[in-house]
MARDOLUM-221757 format. One record per atom (N, C-alpha, C, O): x, z, y; residue in one letter. Coordinates in pm, whole numbers, plus 32768, in hexadecimal, padded with zeros to 4 digits. Layout:
BEGIN
XZYA/...
! end
This chain:
BEGIN
805480007F88M/800080008000M/80578000807DM/80B6804E8088M/80377FA880DBK/807F7FA18158K/80217FC081CCK/7FA77FC081BAK/80567FD98242P/7FFF7FF582B6P/7FA07F8182D1P/7FC37F0D82BEP/7F287FA382FED/7EC57F3D8323D/7ED57F2083B8D/7E937F5C840DD/7F2F7EC283D7F/7F4B7EA58464F/7ED27E6484A9F/7EBE7E788521F/7E837E19845FS/7E0A7DDC8499S/7DAA7E4784C9S/7D6E7E3A8534S/7D9C7EB2847AK/7D447F1F84A1K/7D797F66851DK/7D2C7F8A8575K/7DFC7F788524R/7E387FBB8598R/7E227F688617R/7E047F9F8681R/7E317EE5860CI/7E1B7E8E8680I/7D887E9186A9I/7D697E8C8720I/7D2E7E998647R/7C9F7EA38669R/7C827F2086BBR/7C317F1E8718R/7CC47F8F8697E/7CB2800A86E3E/7CE37FF88773E/7CA6802B87D0E/7D507FB08783L/7D877F968808L/7D2B7F3B8859L/7D147F5288CFL/7CF67ED58817R/7C9A7E7A885BR/7C1B7EC38888R/7BE27EA588F1R/7BF17F228838K/7B7C7F72885DK/7B957FBD88DEK/7B3C7FC68933K/7C0F7FF388EDL/7C3280398969L/7C357FD889E0L/7C0E7FFD8A4FL/7C637F5D89C8V/7C667EF98A32V/7BD97EDC8A65V/7BC17EDA8ADEV/7B7D7EC88A09K/7AF37EA88A2FK/7AB07F1E8A75K/7A6B7F0C8AD9K/7AC67F968A40E/7A87800D8A7DE/7AB780228B0CE/7A6C80548B61E/7B337FFD8B27S/7B6D80128BACS/7B597F9B8C09S/7B857F9D8C7CS/7B157F318BD6K/7AF87EB98C24K/7B787E7B8C5EK/7B7C7E508CD1K/7BDE7E778C0AL/7C5B7E358C2DL/7C627DAD8BE9L/7C1B7D948B88L/7CB87D568C1DD/7CCC7CD48BDDD/7D2F7CDE8B6AD/7D257C968B07D/7D8F7D398B76A/7DF77D468B10A/7E447DC78B22A/7E367E0E8B86A/7E987DE58ABDL/7EF77E548AC4L/7F837E1E8AB1L/7F997DC28A62L/7FE27E588AFAL/806F7E348AEBL/80BB7EB08ABDL/80D27F0C8B0AL/80E17EB18A3DL/81287F228A03L/81BE7F0D8A13L/81F17E9F8A00L/82057F798A35S/82967F6F8A48S/82E47FD989FBS/835F7FD289F6S/82A0803A89BES/82E4809F896ES/8308806588E6S/82B0803388A0S/8388806C88BDP/83AF80388839P/8360807787C7P/833F80338766P/834280FA87D1R/82F7813D8766R/82688107875ER/823280F686F1R/822B80EE87D1D/81A480B587D1D/81A480298794D/814C80078745D/82067FD887BAI/820E7F508786I/82227F5186EFI/81E87F0086A7I/82767FAE86BFT/82887FBD862ET/82057FE485EBT/81E37FAE8582T/81BC80418627Y/813E807085ECY/80D97FFF85DEY/80957FF48578Y/80CE7FAC8643Y/80667F448643Y/808E7EC28601Y/80387E6F85E4Y/81107EAD85EAT/813C7E2E85AET/81967E3F8534T/81A07DE384E3T/81D77EB28526G/82377EC584BBG/82C27E9484DDG/831E7EA2848CG/82D37E598553S/83567E27857CS/83B57E9B8595S/83947EF885DFS/84297E978559K/848E7F00856CK/84EE7ED185D8K/854C7E8685BCK/84D97EFD8652L/85267ECE86C5L/85B17F0986C7L/85C67F798697L/860F7EBF86FDT/869B7EEA86FET/86C97F228783T/873C7F4C8790T/86727F2287E6G/869A7F55886AG/86947EEC88D6G/86987F0E894CG/868A7E6D88B1D/86797E048915D/85EE7E0D8952D/85917E408913D/85DF7DDD89CDA/855F7DE48A13A/84F27D9B89C4A/85087D2E898FA/847C7DD989BCA/840C7D9D8974A/83897DCE89B0A/83807E3F89E0A/83237D7789ABF/829E7D9989DCF/82397D628979F/824D7CF8893EF/81CC7DAB8967L/815E7D7A8913L/80E47D68896AL/80B37DC789A7L/80B17CEC896FL/803C7CCB89C0L/7FC37CC08963L/7FC27C708906L/7F5F7D13897FV/7EE87D19892AV/7E6C7D018980V/7E567D4989E2V/7E1C7C9D895CD/7D9D7C8889A0D/7D2D7C888937D/7D4A7C8A88BFD/7CAF7C868960P/7C417C958901P/7C2F7C1F88A2P/7BEA7C2D883DP/7C697BAC88BFN/7C447B338876N/7CB67AF08829N/7C9D7AAE87C4N/7D317AFE8856S/7DA07AB5881BS/7DF47B0E87C0S/7DEC7B8887C5S/7E457ACE876CK/7EA57B18871AK/7F0A7B5A8776K/7F347B1C87D8K/7F327BD5875CP/7F947C1887B3P/80117BC387C6P/803B7B7A876CP/804C7BCD883BL/80C27B7E885CL/81387BDA8876L/81357C2B88D3L/81A07BCE8825L/821B7C19883AL/82787BC68891L/82A77B5B8869L/82927BF88908I/82EF7BB68965I/83727C02895CI/83797C768984I/83D87BC28928I/84517C0B8905I/84CE7BBE892FI/84CE7B438934I/85377C07894BS/85B57BC98975S/85E37B608910S/85D57B728897S/861A7AF48943C/864D7A8A88ECC/86C07ABB8895C/86E57A788834C/86FA7B2F88B6L/87637B698864L/872D7B9E87E0L/87787BB0877FL/86AA7BB787DCS/866B7BF38765S/862E7B86870ES/85B57B8886F3S/86807B2786E2N/86487AB78696N/86157ADE860CN/85D27A8F85CBN/86357B5A85DEY/85FD7B8A8560Y/85657B908563Y/85257B8C84FAY/852A7B9A85DCA/84997BAB85EAA/844C7B2C85CBA/83D17B2F85C6A/84917ABD85B8R/84497A4085A4R/83F57A3F8525R/839879F08519R/84177A9784C5D/83CE7A9A8447D/83567AF98448D/83147B0B83E1D/83397B3584BAL/82C97B9384C3L/82457B4C84A8L/822E7ADE84DAL/81EF7B8B8459R/816E7B4F8435R/80F87B93847AR/808A7B5B847DR/810C7C0884B0T/809D7C5484EAT/80827C2F857CT/801E7C5B85B5T/80D97BE085B8A/80C77BB78643A/810D7B318659A/816B7B0F8612A/80DE7AE686BBK/81277A7086E6K/81A57A9F872FK/81A67B0D8767K/820D7A50872DV/828B7A78876BV/82B57A1087D3V/82B6799887B8V/82D77A40884AR/831179ED88B2R/83937A2E88E0R/83957AA48901R/83FE79E188E1F/847E7A15890EF/848F79FA89A3F/8468798F89D4F/84C87A5A89ECF/84E07A458A7AF/85727A5C8A9BF/85B67AAD8A5CF/85A07A168AFFS/86287A2A8B31S/86287A4E8BC4S/86887A878BF7S/85B97A2D8C09E/85A97A4E8C96E/851F7A898CAEE/84C47A778C5DE/85117AD08D1DF/84927B118D3AF/84207AAD8D4AF/83AD7ACD8D2CF/843E7A358D78K/83D679D18D8AK/839279AD8D06K/832079808D04K/83DA79C28C97D/839F79A88C13D/83317A0D8BF5D/82CD79EB8BB6D/83447A8A8C23I/82DD7AF18C11I/82677AD48C6BI/81F47ADF8C40I/82827AAD8CE6V/82187A8D8D47V/81BE7A1F8D10V/81447A258D20V/81FA79BC8CD1K/81AE794C8C9AK/8146797C8C35K/80D6794B8C33K/816C79DC8BE1E/81107A0F8B7BE/80A17A648BB7E/80367A728B7CE/80BA7A9E8C2EL/80557AF48C6EL/7FF77AA68CC8L/7F937ADC8CF7L/80157A298CE2S/7FC079D98D3CS/7F3379CC8D00S/7F2479B58C88S/7ED079D98D54G/7E4679D08D26G/7E027A568D16G/7D877A5C8D0BG/7E4F7AC28D13Y/7E157B478D0AY/7E087B848D95Y/7E637B7A8DE7Y/7D967BC28DAFK/7D807C018E32K/7D9C7C978E31K/7DCB7CCE8E94K/7D7E7CD88DC0S/7D947D698DB7S/7DD87D898D33S/7DA97D618CC8S/7E477DD18D3CV/7E967DF08CC5V/7EBA7E848CC3V/7EED7EBA8D25V/7E9F7EC48C52G/7EC87F4F8C41G/7F597F538C14G/7F847EFF8BC5G/7FA67FB68C46F/80337FBF8C21F/805880508C05F/800F80AD8C29F/80CA80618BC4D/80FA80E68BA1D/815581188C0FD/81CC80F68C13D/811F816A8C68E/816981968CDEE/81E081EF8CBCE/823B81FE8D0EE/81E0822C8C44K/824F82838C1EK/82BE82398BD5K/832A826F8BBFK/82A481BD8BAFN/830881718B65N/831F80E58B9DN/834B808B8B56N/830080D48C1DM/831680548C5FM/8395805B8CB4M/83A280B38D09M/83F17FFE8C9DN/84697FF48CEFN/84427FE48D82N/83ED7F918DA3N/847F80338DDAA/845A80318E68A/846E7FA78EA6A/841E7F7B8EF8A/84DA7F628E7EG/84F37EDE8EB3G/84887E7B8E8BG/845D7E298EDDG/845D7E818E0CV/83F27E298DDCV/83707E488E25V/83277DED8E4DV/83547EC98E37F/82D87EF18E7DF/82D57EB98F0BF/826F7E858F37F/83447EC58F53M/83487E948FDCM/83307DFD8FE3M/82F07DCC903FM/83637DB48F81K/834E7D238F7FK/82BC7D028F5DK/82827CA68F96K/82827D4E8F00L/81F67D378EDCL/81997D548F51L/81327D138F60L/81BE7DB58FA3K/816B7DDA9016K/815E7D679079K/80FE7D6190C6K/81BF7D0B9077K/81BC7C9B90D4K/815B7C2D90A6K/813A7BD290F2K/81307C359029L/80D27BD28FF4L/80447BF6901EL/80297C669049L/7FEB7B979010R/7F5F7BB19032R/7F157BE98FBAR/7EB17BB38F8CR/7F4B7C598F89I/7F117C9D8F15I/7EF97D2E8F3AI/7F517D708F73I/7E837D608F19R/7E677DEE8F31R/7E9D7E3C8EB9R/7E6D7E2D8E49R/7F007E908ED4L/7F3E7EE08E6BL/7EFE7F6A8E65L/7EF47FAF8ECAL/7ED37F928DEEK/7E9180138DDEK/7EE3806A8D7EK/7EFB80418D0CK/7F0E80E28DA9P/7F54813D8D4DP/7EFF815C8CD2P/7E8B81848CDFP/7F3981498C5DF/7EEA81538BE2F/7F3981938B6FF/7F0981978AFEF/7FB381C58B8EG/800C81F58B25G/7FD182578AC2G/7FDB823F8A4AG/7F9582C68AEFP/7F6083288A90P/7EF782F08A31P/7EF1831689BDP/7EA382958A62R/7E38825E8A0ER/7E6E81FF89A4R/7E3581F38937R/7EDE81BA89C3I/7F1C81628961I/7F4381B188E4I/7F45817B8876I/7F62823088F7K/7F9482838889K/7F2582CC883DK/7F42831387DCK/7EA982BC8866I/7E3B83028822I/7E3582E0878DI/7E2D833C873CI/7E3882608765P/7E2F824286D5P/7EA1827C8683P/7E918292860BP/7F14829486C2R/7F8782C88679R/7F78835A8650R/7FC2838A85FBR/7F1A83A0868BM/7F0F84318671M/7EE4844F85E3M/7F1484B085A7M/7E8A83FF85AAV/7E5784188523V/7EA683BF84C2V/7EA6834584CEV/7EE883FF8463K/7F3F83B78406K/7EF08387838BK/7E9B83CF8357K/7F0F830C835ED/7ED182DA82E4D/7F268301826CD/7F8F8341827BD/7EFA82DC81F4D/7F3F8306817AD/7FCE82D18174D/802883188147D/7FE3825681A1W/806A821D819FW/80C6826B81FBW/8138828981D6W/8096828C8271E/80E782DA82CFE/810983638295E/8179839382A4E/80A883A18254M/80C08426821CM/812A842281AFM/8176848281A1M/813283B78163R/819A83AD80FDR/822583A7813CR/828483E18108R/8230836181ADQ/82B1835981F1Q/82D783E1822CQ/834A840B8224Q/827484268266I/828E84A882A3I/82B4850F8238I/8311855D824CI/826C850F81C9R/828C856D815ER/831A85568128R/836185B58108R/834284D7811FK/83C984B980F1K/843084EB8156K/84968523812FK/841484D981D8A/846F850B823FA/847C85A38237A/84E985D98247A/840C85E7821FV/840D86798212V/846186A48199V/84B0870181A2V/844E865F812AK/8498868180B0K/852E867180C5K/857C86C68099K/855686068108I/85E485F08124I/861B8660817CI/868B868F8167I/85CB868A81DET/85F686F58239T/8604877881EET/866187C58209T/85AB87948191E/85B7880C813EE/863D880C80F3E/8681887280EBE/8662879880BEN/86E0878E8075N/875887A980CFN/87BD87E180A3N/874F8781814EL/87BC879781ABL/87CE882C81CAL/883E885A81DFL/875F887581CEF/8767890581E9F/87A889508175F/87EF89B28189F/8790892280FEQ/87BF89698088Q/8852894C806CQ/887C88D8806AQ/889D89B48059G/892989A48033G/898B89A280A5G/8A0489A3808DG/895C89A08122V/89B9899E8192V/89FB8A2881A1V/89B78A8E819CV/8A7E8A2981B3R/8AC88AA681C8R/8ADC8AB9825DR/8B138A6282A1R/8AAF8B2B8292L/8AB48B448321L/8B248BA58347L/8B778B85839DL/8B288C198308V/8B898C80832DV/8C188C4E8317V/8C3A8C1D82ABV/8C698C5C837FG/8CF48C2F8377G/8D0A8BA483B0G/8D7B8B7E83CCG/8C9F8B5983BFR/8CA78AD583FDR/8C868AE08491R/8C428B3D84BCR/8CB68A8184DFT/8C888A798569T/8C018A33856BT/8BDB89EF850CT/8BB98A4485D9E/8B398A0085E9E/8B4B896985DBE/8AFB8925859CE/8BB889378617F/8BD388A88614F/8BEE88788585F/8BC3880C855FF/8C3688C88538E/8C5388A384ADE/8BD288A18459E/8BBF88478407E/8B7B8902846FA/8AFB89058427A/8AA7888C844BA/8A66885083F5A/8AA8886884CBS/8A5F87F284F8S/8A98877484B7S/8A4D871B848ES/8B1C876C84AEG/8B5C86F9846EG/8B3786EE83DCG/8B26867F83A8G/8B2B87608398W/8B038761830BW/8A78872682FCW/8A5E86D982A0W/8A1D874B8357I/899587158353I/8996867E836FI/89528631832AI/89E3865583D3N/89EA85C783F3N/8A1D8575837DN/89EC85078362N/8A8185AA8338K/8AB5856682C1K/8A49855A8256K/8A3B84F38215K/89FC85C88244G/899185C681E2G/8926855F8202G/88F0851E81A9G/890985508282V/88A684ED82AEV/88D584608288V/888784108254V/8954844382A2V/898C83C08280V/898C83AB81E9V/8967834181B9V/89B78412819ED/89BF8407810DD/893683ED80CFD/892C83AB8067D/88CD8421810DL/8845841080D9L/8804838D8108L/8793836F80E3L/884C83418159G/881C82BD8182G/87AF82BE81EAG/8760826081F3G/87AA8329823BV/8747832F82A7V/87918340832BV/880B832F8330V/874A83608395E/878983788416E/874E83F58456E/86DF841E8433E/8796843084B2N/876384A584F9N/86EC847E854FN/86EC8414858FN/868684D38552A/861984C285B2A/864584F4863AA/861084C986A1A/86A6854F863CF/86E3858686B5F/876385CC868AF/877185ED8614F/87C285E386E5P/883E862786BEP/882086B4868AP/87D386FC86C8P/885B86DC861AP/8840876185E3P/886287CE8648P/88C587C68690P/880E8835864BI/882888AA869EI/885B891A8643I/8815894685E8I/88D58947865CI/890E89BC8617I/89398A1D8684I/89998A0386CCI/88F28A8C868FA/890D8AED86F9A/891D8B7786BCA/88C48BA78676A/898E8BB886D5S/89AA8C398695S/89C38CA686FDS/89E98C8A876FS/89AD8D2586D3G/89C68D96872AG/89798D8B87ADG/89028D6B87ACG/89BB8DA5881CR/89788D9D889ER/894C8D0F88BFR/88EE8CFC890DR/898D8CAC8884N/89688C21889DN/88DB8C02886BN/889C8BA38899N/88AB8C51880CS/88258C3887D6S/87B68C5A8839S/87418C40881ES/87DC8C9388ACA/87798CAB8915A/87598C2C8963A/86F98C2889B0A/87AA8BC2894EF/87918B428990F/87398AEC8936F/87598AD788C1F/86CA8ABB896CI/86668A76891AI/869A89F288E3I/869689DB886AI/86CA899B893AH/8709891D8911H/879D89298930H/87C7892689A3H/87EB893588C7Y/8879895988D5Y/88D088F5888BY/88B088CE881BY/893E88CC88C8L/899E88748886L/8A0688C9883CL/8A4389208879L/8A1B88B187BBP/8A7B8901876EP/8B05890287AEP/8B34889B87DFP/8B45897787ACG/8BC9898787EAG/8C3189B78787G/8C2389A8870EG/8C9B89F287BEK/8D0E8A1C876DK/8D018AAB873AK/8D5B8ADB86F5K/8C938AEF875AR/8C858B7A8730R/8C7D8B848697R/8C328B3A8657R/8CCD8BDF865EK/8CCB8BF485CEK/8C598C5285A9K/8C498CBC85E5K/8C0B8C2B8547I/8B948C77851FI/8BBC8CF184CDI/8C0D8CEA8470I/8B808D6384F2K/8B9E8DE184AFK/8B268E10845CK/8AB58DE48471K/8B418E6983FDA/8AD98E9783A1A/8A698EE083EAA/89F78EE083BCA/8A878F20845BK/8A238F6E84A5K/89D28F198507K/89788F4D8549K/89F18E998513D/89AF8E438576D/89268E13854AD/890F8DF684D4D/88CC8E0C85AAF/88598DB5859DF/888D8D2585A8F/88DA8D078604F/88658CCC854DV/888C8C3F8555V/880E8BE9854EV/87C98BE884E8V/87F18BA385BAI/87808B4785BDI/87B08ABD8590I/880F8A8685C7I/876C8A87852CM/878689FE84FDM/870789AC8510M/86A189C884D1M/870E89488566D/869B88F08583D/86C48863855AD/871D88278597D/8683882D84F2I/86AC87AE84B7I/8633875184AAI/85C4877C848BI/864B86D084C1G/85E4866C84ABG/862385E98483G/868D85C484B6G/85E285A08428V/8614851D83FFV/85A684B68416V/853284D7842DV/85CE84398411R/857083C9841ER/85788377839DR/85E0833D837DR/850883738354F/8500832582D9F/849C82B582EBF/842682CD8308F/84CB823882DAN/847381C582E7N/842781C9836BN/83B4819D8374N/846981FD83D2G/842E82038457G/83EA82868479G/83D382A284EFG/83C982D98416Y/837C8352842CY/83D483CF8428Y/843383D983DBY/83B1842E8480C/840884A1849BC/83DE85218454C/836A8533842DC/844085788445S/842886048421S/84668659848ES/84BA862B84DBS/843B86D88494D/8470873684F8D/845887C284C4D/83E687F284C3D/84C288058499M/84B5888A845EM/852488E58491M/859488B884ADM/85048966849ET/856689C884CCT/85628A448474T/84F78A73844CT/85D78A798458R/85E48AFA8415R/86498B4F8463R/86A68B1B84A0R/86348BD2845DT/86958C308495T/86CB8C838421T/867F8CBA83D1T/87508C8A8418F/87928CD483ADF/87E88D4483E5F/88188D3D8456F/87FB8DAC8395C/885A8E1683B5C/88818E5A8332C/882C8E8D82E9C/89028E598315Q/89318E8F8295Q/892C8F278293Q/890F8F63822CQ/89498F658307K/89478FF7830EK/88F790228389K/8931904D83ECK/887190178383P/881F903783F8P/881690CD8410P/8815911C83B2P/880E90F38491N/87F5917F84B3N/875E919484C3N/870F913784B1N/8738920E84E6R/86AA922F84EER/866091DB8557R/85F191AD853FR/869F91C785CBK/865D917A8635K/864B90E9860BK/85E290AE8624K/86B190AE85CCQ/86A6902485A0Q/863590138539Q/85EA8FB2853EQ/862B907284DDK/85BF906D847AK/8537907484BEK/84DA902E8496K/852A90CA8524K/84AA90DA8569K/8485905A85B4K/8413902D85ADK/84E4902185FCV/84C98FA58647V/84A08F3785E6V/84428EEC8600V/84E78F2D8577Y/84C88EC38516Y/843C8ED684DCY/83F08E7584CFY/841A8F4F84B9E/83948F6A8483E/83278F4A84E9E/82BD8F1884C5E/83438F668567D/82E18F4885D1D/82CD8EB185E0D/825C8E8285F1D/833A8E6685DAV/83308DD485E6V/82DF8D9C8571V/828A8D458585V/82F98DCC84F9L/82AB8D9F8485L/82188DC38493L/81C18D75846DL/81FB8E3984CAE/81718E6384DEE/812A8E04853DE/80B88DDD8524E/816C8DDE85AAI/81308D808609I/81178CFA85C4I/80AC8CC085D2I/81798CCA8579Q/81698C498537Q/80F58C4B84D3Q/80A38BEF84D1Q/80EF8CB38481N/80858CBA841CN/7FFB8CBE845BN/7F9E8C7E842AN/7FED8D0A84C7Q/7F6A8D148507Q/7F418C91854BQ/7ECC8C6A8547Q/7FA28C4E8588V/7F838BCD85C7V/7F5A8B67855EV/7EF98B1D8572V/7FA38B6184EEI/7F7F8B048483I/7EF48B21844FI/7EA78AC58435I/7ED28BA0843ED/7E4D8BC7840ED/7DDF8B9B846ED/7D6D8B848445D/7E008B9184F0N/7D9B8B6F8555N/7DA08ADD857EN/7D518AB185D2N/7DFB8A918544A/7E048A028562A/7DA289B78509A/7DBE899D8494A/7D3189958541R/7CC6895684F4R/7C8F88DD853ER/7C9A88D385B8R/7C54888284F3A/7C13880F8531A/7BA7883E8590A/7B5A88998570A/7BA188018606G/7B3E8827866AG/7B73888386D5G/7B328897873CG/7BEA88BC86BEV/7C2789168720V/7C8288C5877DV/7CD18873874EV/7C7788DB87FER/7CD08895885BR/7D5B88D08855R/7D6D8948883FR/7DBF887A8869F/7E4A88A5885CF/7E6E890E88C5F/7EBB896A88A9F/7E368902893DD/7E56896589A4D/7E1889ED8986D/7E4A8A5389B3D/7DAA89EE8939V/7D6F8A6D890DV/7DD08AB288ACV/7DDF8B2C88AFV/7E108A628857L/7E748A9987FBL/7EEC8ACF8849L/7F268B358824L/7F108A8A88B5E/7F7F8AB9890AE/7F5C8B408949E/7FAF8B9C8949E/7EE38B4C897ED/7EB98BC989BCD/7EB58C3B8956D/7EDB8CAC8974D/7E868C1B88DEF/7E818C7F8872F/7F0D8CB28853F/7F218D2B8842F/7F6E8C56884AS/7FF78C80882BS/80328CD4889BS/807D8D328882S/80118CB18917K/80448CFF8989K/80168D908982K/80648DEB899FK/7F9A8DA6895BK/7F668E2E894EK/7FAE8E7A88DFK/7FC58EF388EAK/7FD18E328873L/801A8E728806L/80A58E9E8835L/80D28F0D8816L/80E88E468880Y/816B8E6A88B8Y/81608EE9890CY/81AC8F4888FBY/80FF8EE88969E/80F08F5989C6E/80CF8FDA897CE/80FF904589A1E/807D8FD08915K/8059904588C7K/80D490848885K/80DB90FE8877K/81339031885EL/81AC9060881BL/821D907F887DL/828990AA8856L/8203906788FFG/8264908C8966G/82C890218989G/8335903F89BAG/82A68FA18971Y/83018F34898DY/82C58ED389F3Y/824D8ED68A11Y/831C8E7E8A28K/82F18E158A83K/82F28D8F8A3AK/83528D6E89F5K/82868D438A48K/827E8CBD8A0CK/82D28C5D8A5EK/82B88C498AD5K/83388C218A1FM/83998BD08A68M/83838B3A8A5BM/83B48AED8AADM/833A8B0E89F5H/83228A7F89E2H/82A18A6A8994H/82628ACA8966H/827A89ED8987S/81FF89CB8941S/82028A0088B2S/826C8A0C8874S/818C8A1F887EI/81838A4F87F5I/819989DE8792I/81AF89F7871CI/8193896287C0G/81AB88F28765G/8191886D87A7G/81748865881FG/819D88038759H/818B877A878AH/8172871E8715H/8197873C86A3H/813286AE8730G/811C864A86C9G/819F860D869AG/8200860886E5G/819F85DE861DV/8214859B85E4V/81E6851F8598V/818085238553V/822F84B385A6G/82108437855FG/828083D58572G/82F283F2854CG/8263836285ACL/82CC830385CDL/8329833C8638L/839E8316863FL/82F58395868AS/834583DE86ECS/834D847086C0S/82F084A48684S/83BD84B086E0V/83CB853C86B8V/837685978711V/8354860686E9V/835385688789H/82F585AE87E0H/8289854B8809H/82A584EA8850H/820F856187DEE/81A085098801E/811E85588801E/811E85D187E8E/80B08515881CR/802F85578817R/800D857C8787R/80368535872BR/7FC185EC8772P/7F70863387D3P/7FBF86978827P/801D86D787F9P/7F9486A188A3V/7FC687048901V/7F53872A895DV/7EE986EB895BV/7F69879089AES/7F1187B48A1DS/7E7E87B989F5S/7E56880B89A1S/7E2B87608A30K/7D9A87678A1CK/7D68871389A7K/7CEF87038997K/7DC386DE8956D/7D99869588DED/7D5386F3887DD/7D7C8766886CD/7CE986C2883FT/7CA1871087DBT/7CDB86F48751T/7CEB8680872AT/7CFC875D8709I/7D37874F8684I/7CD1870F8626I/7C5C87338624I/7D0286AD85D7Q/7CAE86648579Q/7CF0866084F0Q/7D69867284E3Q/7C9E86478489N/7CD586308405N/7D3385B8840AN/7D158553844AN/7DA585C483C7G/7E06855783C5G/7E758566842CG/7ED28516842BG/7E6D85C88483M/7ED685DE84E6M/7F4A862C84A9M/7F3786808451M/7FC1861084DAV/803A865784B2V/807D868F852FV/809386478590V/809C8711852CF/80E1874D859EF/813287C68570F/812087F88500F/818A87F385C8T/81DD886785A7T/819B88E785D9T/814A88E58636T/81BF8956859AV/81A089DC85CDV/82278A2385D2V/82638A40856BV/82578A3F864DE/82E28A6C865EE/82F18ADD86C4E/83288AC78730E/82C28B5486A3P/82D78BC486FEP/836B8BE98706P/83B58BDA86A6P/83938C19877BG/841D8C44878BG/84278CB587F0G/83DC8CBA8851G/84838D0F87D7V/84A08D7E8832V/85328D72885CV/858A8D628808V/854B8D7988E0Y/85D18D648915Y/85F08DD3897AY/85AC8DE089E0Y/86568E22895DL/86798E9489B0L/87048E7F89EBL/87678E7289A2L/870C8E7C8A6DK/87888E608AB5K/87F68EC18A8DK/87E18F398A81K/886D8E898A78N/88E58ED68A53N/88D68F2189CFN/89238F7E89B3N/88758EFA897FW/88648F3888FBW/885A8ECE888DW/88A78ED0882DW/87FB8E73889EG/87E98E0A8839G/87588DE0882FG/87038E10887BG/873E8D8887D2G/86B68D5587C2G/86968D368731G/86EC8D3586DAG/86148D1E871CC/85E18D078695C/856E8CA3869FC/85138CB386F1C/85718C3C864BR/85038BDA8647R/84EB8BB085B7R/85498B9C856BR/846C8BA28594V/84468B6C8511V/83E38AFB852BV/837D8B0E856EV/84018A8784F4E/83AE8A118510E/838C89CA848DE/83E389A9843DE/830A89B2847BD/82DB89658409D/827888FC8437D/8235890C849ED/826F889083EBM/820D88288406M/8190884283B3M/81998866833EM/811D882F83F1V/809F884183AAV/804D87C083B0V/805E876E840AV/7FF487B1834FY/7F9C873E8343Y/7F0D8772833CY/7EEF87CB82ECY/7EB5873B838DI/7E298769838DI/7DDC871C8323I/7DCC86A2832CI/7DAD876482BEK/7D60872A8250K/7CEA87858230K/7CFA87FE8226K/7C7487498220N/7BFA87978208N/7BE988048271N/7BC188758254N/7C0987DE82EEN/7BF788318365N/7C5C88A38375N/7C5488EE83D6N/7CB988B18318R/7D1A891F831DR/7DA988EC8326R/7DC7887C82FCR/7E018941835EA/7E8F891E8366A/7ED4894382E3A/7EC489B282B0A/7F2188E582AER/7F6A88FB8231R/7FFE88DF8248R/8022887A8284R/805389378218L/80E389248227L/811288AA81DAL/80E988958168L/8168885A8218L/81A187E781D4L/8222880B818CL/825187BE8138L/825B887E81ABS/82DA88A78170S/82C889208115S/82738976812DS/831A892380ADK/831F89978054K/83A289E48067K/83C28A3D8018K/83ED89C380CFL/846D8A0480E9L/845C8A988106L/84048ABE8153L/84AE8AE980CBS/84A78B7B80DDS/84B28BA08171S/84F98B5E81BES/846B8C098196R/84748C3D821ER/84B78CC7821FR/849A8D1A8275R/850F8CDE81BEE/85598D5C81B6E/85C58D5E8222E/86088CF98239E/85D88DD08263L/863E8DDE82CAL/86CA8DD7828EL/87228D9682C7L/86E08E18821DT/87638E1B81DCT/87678DB6816CT/87248DC98107T/87B58D4B817BP/87B98CE18114P/87FD8D108095P/88088CC38035P/
! end
């Protein structure tokens, strides 16, 4: 079974008609992959979708691999006038304001086309994953579990531990969804931290945040380890797990994501901590995607639940798992142990 790209395009066309636009111009590589299956290499590309014609992939002439694409017509461009030619005849076009090159936008503004910001709506169909997508995500999660197991932390520097993970990613034939985060001791108080030369000690909190990309789809998981935890570290870790468990129990279809955020904030405050970042985010072709904010949780959605406590000049603790909404309830996608002491 492969993705039903025709169905995905129909969902996009439905949005075009509802918004009374002539067409949509997609510029995010992840969106173009979702709607066509084209695996872009980084060269400029646009997908033009209108209610009546086959989608048109307008792509740099450097990307000649795209000529074999079957889910969309392909036009190669070498100059901006080639893009203008394809847009002629449209009066109103929705575009992705968060993924449009500023230079391209300024040139489009000079045309007699009404441009309407449409980025968030383009991503609506991506929120609910189909069976094929779930197989890719589950495989990415399984690979990430394998990376967590067997890594030696104590006695290594953060940078060395990160290098070990990077080697494992290459050996397994996948790629990082983001650079691994290895933060130890006081460094674990930094939420997004680049591994350094600090040597990891047995008494340290060590945050490991790892994600891989399998067949285009991402994983994102975090564990906190400590070989010889003291009483305070055990208490902080237990509190973080308590927040995560309660949020997962309350993550149900029909609940808005911001309601889940507010619920987690109250849990933090009850335990005497400050909420420093979102309780989670959607995961799919992008490591951070919808659902977020005011999106309503639905069956088929995949997102993280990642509470964290960070205390200045002391350290931090985060536990992150991906969940899948099925039969109205959140279910863990990972079976990886959540024990503090490995």
